[in-house]
One Martini backbone bead per residue (centre of mass of N, CA, C, O) as a GRO file, in nm:
protein
  310
    1MET     BB    1   0.101   0.030   0.010
    2SER     BB    2   0.068   0.347   0.045
    3ALA     BB    3   0.133   0.595   0.252
    4ALA     BB    4  -0.151   0.726   0.243
    5THR     BB    5  -0.314   0.470   0.293
    6VAL     BB    6  -0.205   0.404   0.573
    7VAL     BB    7  -0.278   0.667   0.710
    8ARG     BB    8  -0.589   0.659   0.649
    9ALA     BB    9  -0.625   0.370   0.803
   10HIS     BB   10  -0.489   0.535   1.081
   11GLY     BB   11  -0.663   0.831   1.130
   12GLY     BB   12  -0.471   1.039   0.922
   13ALA     BB   13  -0.211   0.996   1.131
   14LEU     BB   14   0.154   0.959   1.138
   15PRO     BB   15   0.456   0.837   1.224
   16TYR     BB   16   0.749   0.709   1.149
   17ARG     BB   17   0.739   0.470   1.343
   18ALA     BB   18   0.481   0.345   1.224
   19LEU     BB   19   0.563   0.333   0.927
   20ASP     BB   20   0.797   0.139   0.972
   21GLU     BB   21   0.612  -0.098   1.080
   22PHE     BB   22   0.447  -0.096   0.792
   23GLY     BB   23   0.682  -0.067   0.559
   24VAL     BB   24   0.743   0.246   0.523
   25SER     BB   25   0.940   0.442   0.368
   26ARG     BB   26   1.101   0.737   0.362
   27ALA     BB   27   1.092   0.777   0.057
   28ALA     BB   28   0.778   0.748   0.038
   29VAL     BB   29   0.710   0.990   0.216
   30ALA     BB   30   0.859   1.208   0.052
   31SER     BB   31   0.697   1.160  -0.210
   32ALA     BB   32   0.412   1.222  -0.084
   33VAL     BB   33   0.482   1.516  -0.014
   34ARG     BB   34   0.559   1.619  -0.299
   35ARG     BB   35   0.260   1.522  -0.417
   36GLY     BB   36   0.040   1.584  -0.175
   37ARG     BB   37  -0.044   1.318  -0.005
   38LEU     BB   38   0.124   1.460   0.217
   39VAL     BB   39   0.158   1.619   0.545
   40GLN     BB   40   0.337   1.812   0.761
   41VAL     BB   41   0.240   1.866   1.121
   42ARG     BB   42   0.504   1.747   1.246
   43GLU     BB   43   0.758   1.622   1.377
   44ARG     BB   44   0.741   1.307   1.228
   45TRP     BB   45   0.452   1.397   1.110
   46PHE     BB   46   0.168   1.269   0.914
   47ALA     BB   47  -0.089   1.372   0.676
   48VAL     BB   48  -0.368   1.379   0.525
   49PRO     BB   49  -0.542   1.639   0.378
   50ASP     BB   50  -0.835   1.500   0.486
   51ALA     BB   51  -0.803   1.510   0.771
   52PRO     BB   52  -0.920   1.551   1.061
   53VAL     BB   53  -0.886   1.839   1.216
   54ASP     BB   54  -0.867   1.737   1.523
   55VAL     BB   55  -0.640   1.539   1.473
   56VAL     BB   56  -0.427   1.747   1.383
   57ARG     BB   57  -0.439   1.925   1.637
   58ALA     BB   58  -0.348   1.708   1.835
   59VAL     BB   59  -0.072   1.662   1.711
   60ARG     BB   60   0.033   1.951   1.749
   61VAL     BB   61   0.029   1.944   2.054
   62GLY     BB   62   0.134   1.609   2.131
   63GLY     BB   63  -0.107   1.397   2.070
   64SER     BB   64  -0.426   1.251   2.125
   65LEU     BB   65  -0.733   1.209   2.042
   66THR     BB   66  -1.019   1.248   2.275
   67ALA     BB   67  -1.299   1.186   2.405
   68SER     BB   68  -1.539   1.399   2.280
   69SER     BB   69  -1.384   1.437   2.017
   70VAL     BB   70  -1.428   1.135   1.928
   71ALA     BB   71  -1.728   1.102   1.968
   72ARG     BB   72  -1.802   1.310   1.751
   73LEU     BB   73  -1.648   1.171   1.517
   74GLU     BB   74  -1.839   0.902   1.559
   75GLY     BB   75  -2.149   1.013   1.597
   76LEU     BB   76  -2.225   1.080   1.873
   77TRP     BB   77  -2.415   1.169   2.138
   78VAL     BB   78  -2.341   1.509   2.227
   79ARG     BB   79  -2.262   1.759   2.403
   80ASP     BB   80  -2.148   2.057   2.438
   81ASP     BB   81  -1.784   2.105   2.348
   82PRO     BB   82  -1.521   2.345   2.308
   83LEU     BB   83  -1.305   2.134   2.348
   84LEU     BB   84  -0.985   1.996   2.307
   85HIS     BB   85  -0.902   1.655   2.332
   86VAL     BB   86  -0.581   1.551   2.478
   87ARG     BB   87  -0.359   1.281   2.483
   88VAL     BB   88  -0.081   1.222   2.702
   89PRO     BB   89   0.184   1.141   2.837
   90ARG     BB   90   0.303   1.162   3.154
   91SER     BB   91   0.599   1.259   3.028
   92ALA     BB   92   0.523   1.512   2.907
   93GLY     BB   93   0.614   1.808   2.801
   94ARG     BB   94   0.599   2.019   2.574
   95LEU     BB   95   0.332   2.201   2.447
   96TRP     BB   96   0.114   2.297   2.170
   97SER     BB   97  -0.036   2.459   1.947
   98PRO     BB   98  -0.306   2.378   1.717
   99SER     BB   99  -0.223   2.584   1.527
  100PRO     BB  100  -0.117   2.647   1.176
  101ASP     BB  101  -0.063   2.946   1.244
  102GLY     BB  102   0.225   3.048   1.245
  103PRO     BB  103   0.414   3.019   1.489
  104ARG     BB  104   0.529   2.815   1.725
  105VAL     BB  105   0.349   2.769   2.030
  106PRO     BB  106   0.275   2.742   2.335
  107LEU     BB  107   0.051   2.607   2.537
  108ASP     BB  108  -0.279   2.752   2.608
  109ARG     BB  109  -0.544   2.615   2.743
  110ASP     BB  110  -0.739   2.855   2.741
  111ALA     BB  111  -0.689   3.000   2.476
  112HIS     BB  112  -0.699   2.710   2.303
  113ARG     BB  113  -0.902   2.506   2.414
  114VAL     BB  114  -0.748   2.273   2.600
  115CYS     BB  115  -0.769   1.933   2.706
  116VAL     BB  116  -0.550   1.753   2.921
  117HIS     BB  117  -0.449   1.406   2.909
  118TYR     BB  118  -0.297   1.182   3.142
  119ARG     BB  119  -0.190   0.894   2.952
  120THR     BB  120  -0.035   0.587   2.916
  121VAL     BB  121   0.000   0.406   2.606
  122PRO     BB  122   0.078   0.132   2.478
  123GLY     BB  123   0.253   0.142   2.190
  124ARG     BB  124   0.181   0.284   1.920
  125PRO     BB  125   0.137   0.581   1.797
  126THR     BB  126  -0.155   0.801   1.784
  127ALA     BB  127  -0.396   1.039   1.672
  128ARG     BB  128  -0.617   0.848   1.802
  129ASP     BB  129  -0.844   0.713   1.986
  130ASP     BB  130  -1.019   0.479   2.075
  131LEU     BB  131  -1.335   0.455   2.189
  132VAL     BB  132  -1.288   0.331   2.464
  133MET     BB  133  -1.066   0.527   2.559
  134ALA     BB  134  -1.232   0.787   2.510
  135LEU     BB  135  -1.455   0.713   2.718
  136ALA     BB  136  -1.277   0.695   2.958
  137GLU     BB  137  -1.181   0.989   2.948
  138MET     BB  138  -1.466   1.107   2.974
  139ALA     BB  139  -1.535   0.981   3.252
  140ARG     BB  140  -1.302   1.145   3.401
  141CYS     BB  141  -1.386   1.463   3.295
  142ALA     BB  142  -1.679   1.458   3.267
  143PRO     BB  143  -1.973   1.473   3.319
  144ARG     BB  144  -2.172   1.213   3.390
  145LEU     BB  145  -2.396   1.264   3.184
  146ASP     BB  146  -2.214   1.288   2.930
  147ALA     BB  147  -2.092   1.004   2.953
  148GLN     BB  148  -2.359   0.848   2.947
  149ILE     BB  149  -2.455   0.941   2.672
  150ALA     BB  150  -2.217   0.829   2.506
  151ILE     BB  151  -2.243   0.529   2.586
  152ASP     BB  152  -2.529   0.487   2.497
  153SER     BB  153  -2.478   0.565   2.199
  154ALA     BB  154  -2.268   0.346   2.136
  155LEU     BB  155  -2.465   0.113   2.187
  156SER     BB  156  -2.703   0.192   1.996
  157LEU     BB  157  -2.494   0.201   1.736
  158GLY     BB  158  -2.276  -0.044   1.773
  159ARG     BB  159  -1.973   0.047   1.864
  160ILE     BB  160  -2.034  -0.121   2.119
  161GLY     BB  161  -1.995  -0.388   2.360
  162GLY     BB  162  -1.963  -0.602   2.616
  163ALA     BB  163  -1.647  -0.618   2.601
  164ASP     BB  164  -1.613  -0.308   2.604
  165LEU     BB  165  -1.735  -0.254   2.880
  166ALA     BB  166  -1.534  -0.419   3.042
  167ALA     BB  167  -1.287  -0.248   2.954
  168LEU     BB  168  -1.399   0.023   3.050
  169ARG     BB  169  -1.422  -0.045   3.351
  170GLU     BB  170  -1.104  -0.074   3.382
  171LEU     BB  171  -1.031   0.233   3.291
  172VAL     BB  172  -1.190   0.346   3.504
  173GLY     BB  173  -1.261   0.464   3.780
  174ALA     BB  174  -1.422   0.368   4.066
  175SER     BB  175  -1.615   0.629   4.072
  176ARG     BB  176  -1.717   0.558   3.747
  177ARG     BB  177  -1.843   0.267   3.710
  178GLY     BB  178  -2.147   0.332   3.724
  179ILE     BB  179  -2.176   0.432   3.436
  180VAL     BB  180  -2.133   0.154   3.302
  181ASP     BB  181  -2.363   0.002   3.463
  182LEU     BB  182  -2.593   0.203   3.332
  183ALA     BB  183  -2.596   0.116   3.065
  184ASP     BB  184  -2.811   0.179   2.758
  185ALA     BB  185  -2.911   0.068   2.441
  186GLY     BB  186  -3.215   0.211   2.436
  187CYS     BB  187  -3.072   0.480   2.405
  188GLN     BB  188  -3.091   0.714   2.119
  189SER     BB  189  -3.049   0.962   2.316
  190GLY     BB  190  -2.980   1.209   2.537
  191VAL     BB  191  -3.272   1.261   2.637
  192GLU     BB  192  -3.322   0.970   2.722
  193THR     BB  193  -3.100   0.956   2.933
  194ILE     BB  194  -3.213   1.178   3.115
  195VAL     BB  195  -3.476   1.041   3.186
  196ARG     BB  196  -3.361   0.773   3.292
  197LEU     BB  197  -3.192   0.890   3.530
  198MET     BB  198  -3.424   1.015   3.679
  199LEU     BB  199  -3.575   0.748   3.734
  200HIS     BB  200  -3.349   0.605   3.871
  201GLY     BB  201  -3.301   0.818   4.103
  202HIS     BB  202  -3.625   0.747   4.194
  203ARG     BB  203  -3.692   0.445   4.167
  204VAL     BB  204  -3.826   0.392   3.879
  205ARG     BB  205  -3.994   0.183   3.703
  206HIS     BB  206  -3.833   0.090   3.384
  207ARG     BB  207  -3.832   0.097   3.013
  208THR     BB  208  -3.668   0.051   2.707
  209GLN     BB  209  -3.772  -0.020   2.408
  210VAL     BB  210  -4.082  -0.110   2.398
  211ARG     BB  211  -4.295  -0.364   2.289
  212ILE     BB  212  -4.618  -0.302   2.143
  213ASP     BB  213  -4.887  -0.438   2.041
  214GLY     BB  214  -4.983  -0.259   1.749
  215VAL     BB  215  -4.732  -0.025   1.768
  216GLY     BB  216  -4.450  -0.083   1.897
  217ARG     BB  217  -4.196   0.112   1.984
  218VAL     BB  218  -4.100   0.265   2.291
  219ASP     BB  219  -3.903   0.454   2.468
  220VAL     BB  220  -4.078   0.474   2.750
  221LEU     BB  221  -4.173   0.260   3.029
  222VAL     BB  222  -4.381   0.329   3.305
  223GLY     BB  223  -4.454   0.075   3.445
  224ASP     BB  224  -4.758  -0.011   3.287
  225ARG     BB  225  -4.864   0.293   3.114
  226LEU     BB  226  -4.631   0.502   3.089
  227VAL     BB  227  -4.559   0.693   2.807
  228ILE     BB  228  -4.242   0.809   2.677
  229GLU     BB  229  -4.198   1.045   2.423
  230ILE     BB  230  -3.905   1.147   2.224
  231ASP     BB  231  -3.816   1.408   2.055
  232GLY     BB  232  -3.627   1.540   1.841
  233GLN     BB  233  -3.475   1.826   1.718
  234GLY     BB  234  -3.649   1.808   1.502
  235PHE     BB  235  -3.921   1.874   1.303
  236HIS     BB  236  -4.231   1.736   1.270
  237THR     BB  237  -4.321   1.602   0.953
  238GLY     BB  238  -4.531   1.437   0.786
  239PRO     BB  239  -4.491   1.110   0.821
  240GLU     BB  240  -4.378   1.133   1.109
  241PHE     BB  241  -4.608   1.280   1.234
  242GLU     BB  242  -4.831   1.069   1.164
  243ARG     BB  243  -4.709   0.831   1.309
  244ASP     BB  244  -4.706   0.940   1.598
  245ARG     BB  245  -5.016   1.002   1.620
  246ARG     BB  246  -5.113   0.716   1.575
  247ARG     BB  247  -4.966   0.582   1.812
  248ASP     BB  248  -5.093   0.754   2.035
  249PHE     BB  249  -5.388   0.676   1.975
  250GLU     BB  250  -5.354   0.369   2.011
  251LEU     BB  251  -5.250   0.372   2.302
  252MET     BB  252  -5.506   0.506   2.429
  253LEU     BB  253  -5.706   0.280   2.336
  254ARG     BB  254  -5.527   0.070   2.532
  255GLY     BB  255  -5.472   0.268   2.814
  256TYR     BB  256  -5.255   0.456   2.771
  257LEU     BB  257  -5.022   0.697   2.882
  258VAL     BB  258  -4.920   0.988   2.692
  259VAL     BB  259  -4.596   1.138   2.675
  260ARG     BB  260  -4.474   1.422   2.488
  261VAL     BB  261  -4.137   1.521   2.440
  262SER     BB  262  -3.902   1.754   2.373
  263TYR     BB  263  -3.597   1.867   2.334
  264ALA     BB  264  -3.644   2.152   2.449
  265MET     BB  265  -3.782   2.062   2.715
  266VAL     BB  266  -3.535   1.910   2.828
  267MET     BB  267  -3.301   2.137   2.778
  268ARG     BB  268  -3.481   2.405   2.895
  269GLU     BB  269  -3.737   2.256   3.091
  270TRP     BB  270  -3.658   2.027   3.301
  271ASP     BB  271  -3.786   2.091   3.573
  272ALA     BB  272  -4.082   2.085   3.469
  273VAL     BB  273  -4.078   1.801   3.351
  274ARG     BB  274  -3.988   1.641   3.593
  275GLY     BB  275  -4.222   1.728   3.778
  276GLY     BB  276  -4.449   1.615   3.603
  277LEU     BB  277  -4.369   1.315   3.597
  278LEU     BB  278  -4.364   1.281   3.909
  279GLU     BB  279  -4.664   1.349   3.948
  280LEU     BB  280  -4.782   1.111   3.790
  281ILE     BB  281  -4.651   0.898   3.972
  282GLU     BB  282  -4.761   0.990   4.251
  283ARG     BB  283  -5.064   0.934   4.139
  284GLY     BB  284  -5.050   0.649   3.971
  285ASP     BB  285  -5.064   0.674   3.638
  286HIS     BB  286  -4.856   0.408   3.582
  287ARG     BB  287  -5.107   0.234   3.666
  288TRP     BB  288  -5.316   0.002   3.702
  289GLY     BB  289  -5.653   0.108   3.771
  290GLY     BB  290  -5.970   0.112   3.756
  291ARG     BB  291  -6.007   0.282   3.460
  292ALA     BB  292  -5.710   0.190   3.436
  293ARG     BB  293  -5.685  -0.035   3.169
  294PRO     BB  294  -5.660  -0.278   2.969
  295ARG     BB  295  -5.722  -0.258   2.598
  296PRO     BB  296  -5.803  -0.461   2.378
  297ARG     BB  297  -5.712  -0.506   2.025
  298ASP     BB  298  -5.754  -0.532   1.704
  299PRO     BB  299  -5.494  -0.535   1.487
  300ARG     BB  300  -5.666  -0.449   1.225
  301ARG     BB  301  -5.736  -0.152   1.375
  302SER     BB  302  -5.469  -0.034   1.366
  303LEU     BB  303  -5.322   0.283   1.308
  304ALA     BB  304  -5.001   0.166   1.340
  305ARG     BB  305  -4.938  -0.085   1.153
  306ARG     BB  306  -4.773   0.062   0.908
  307HIS     BB  307  -4.532   0.158   1.139
  308ILE     BB  308  -4.414  -0.111   1.217
  309THR     BB  309  -4.102  -0.185   1.382
  310ASP     BB  310  -3.815  -0.369   1.496
   0.00000   0.00000   0.00000
């Protein structure tokens, strides 16, 4: 393989040391640089021209991209974080600005908005951490909720599995292992994780991504009958809007209580939303009883049957 192909296959940036191990000669690297297939981004480090910007910035600092910076690059659901997260060996000396412009200047963590993580990882140097290591670093430095959201998202998207969770649990500190233990693949967005953690914190029995006959999967089922559906950040229109309203109508015909909350409600009015959900639970509206009882329906009459997916 060409020097550029090797670099692209391993995160977009590599040092001479790694290229030597992959059997890429120094002459091949020099040729790739002359032809514009590689660019030198730091002493002895090279990147493909279309490498992810944050990967190159982390290399310029003197380390590997990690934590939420990798989670965002992987397409996970993450809350806003303006910092560039860079992991460096514990023995790292002087670090540098991530900016490519002007003369090379020492890193000013506040001015350059860089969060430095000190952890030595054996093996060949890389421009970015793998996802498990990045999540471990996120669990160590980010607010617990942010780390939980990212881990849930990685599970939901199939980016990590059971073996990865076990490895992640070993990498995080003892005080943060509870985040890994609470991971739930059923949460498909950060707002679902926020709702789930609130219910867990109040010891309210609930399940995520529950399949209800004749309706399909619902985001969260609290107790017997309280269904919480959480809309995404975008505005629902057209077929998606129709699908959701048909599902809500069908659930209510079957005796369920449906509460639909939006992204904005959770992210901007969370105290009021949390209080309202807990009030419904305190009143016992999440349980069958009295007039609130299951109402079987002929599946052929379901308004939602055309939209059911596994």
